[in-house]
C-alpha positions as CSV (number, residue, x, y, z in Angstrom):
1,X,25.4,143.2,149.3
2,X,26.0,143.9,145.6
3,X,29.0,145.9,144.6
4,X,28.3,147.9,141.4
5,X,31.1,149.2,139.2
6,X,30.3,152.7,140.2
7,X,30.1,152.1,143.9
8,X,32.4,153.8,146.5
9,X,34.3,151.7,149.0
10,X,32.5,153.3,152.0
11,X,29.6,150.8,152.0
12,X,32.0,147.7,152.0
13,X,31.9,145.5,155.0
14,X,35.1,145.1,157.1
15,X,35.2,141.4,155.8
16,X,35.0,142.5,152.2
17,X,37.7,145.3,152.6
18,X,40.0,142.8,154.4
19,X,39.6,140.3,151.8
20,X,40.1,142.8,149.0
21,X,43.3,144.4,150.5
22,X,44.6,140.9,151.4
23,X,44.2,139.9,147.7
24,X,45.9,142.9,146.5
25,X,48.8,142.6,148.9
26,X,49.3,138.9,148.0
27,X,49.5,139.8,144.3
28,X,51.9,142.8,145.0
29,X,54.2,140.5,147.0
30,X,54.1,137.8,144.5
31,X,55.1,140.2,141.6
32,X,57.9,141.5,144.0
33,X,59.3,138.1,144.7
34,X,59.5,137.1,141.1
35,X,62.7,139.2,140.6
36,X,61.3,140.3,137.3
37,X,60.8,143.8,138.3
38,X,63.2,146.4,139.9
39,X,60.3,148.0,141.8
40,X,56.6,147.0,142.2
41,X,54.0,149.8,143.1
42,X,50.7,149.1,144.6
43,X,48.2,151.9,144.9
44,X,44.6,152.9,144.9
45,X,43.2,155.0,142.0
46,X,39.8,156.6,141.6
47,X,38.5,158.5,138.6
48,X,39.8,160.5,135.7
49,X,41.3,163.2,137.8
50,X,43.7,160.8,139.3
51,X,45.0,159.6,135.9
52,X,42.5,156.6,135.8
53,X,40.2,156.0,133.0
54,X,37.6,154.1,135.2
55,X,35.2,156.0,137.2
56,X,34.9,153.5,140.1
57,X,37.6,153.0,142.8
58,X,40.3,150.5,142.0
59,X,43.7,149.4,142.9
60,X,46.6,148.9,140.6
61,X,49.8,147.0,140.8
62,X,52.5,148.1,138.4
63,X,55.9,146.4,137.8
64,X,58.7,148.6,136.8
65,X,61.8,147.2,135.1
């Protein structure tokens, strides 16, 4: 299956979603463990109405000092 930048997550296979979430959680945990940040936030963002500038669904990890 080809995942286009404008695609919704609903057509993703279980395997792809598990891989995607696993990747994000690992990066989130890594940032948290570095001790560089006071808090690390991991969230899903979609579209301009949620404060994002990208029209396709995406996750963000933000480190707050």
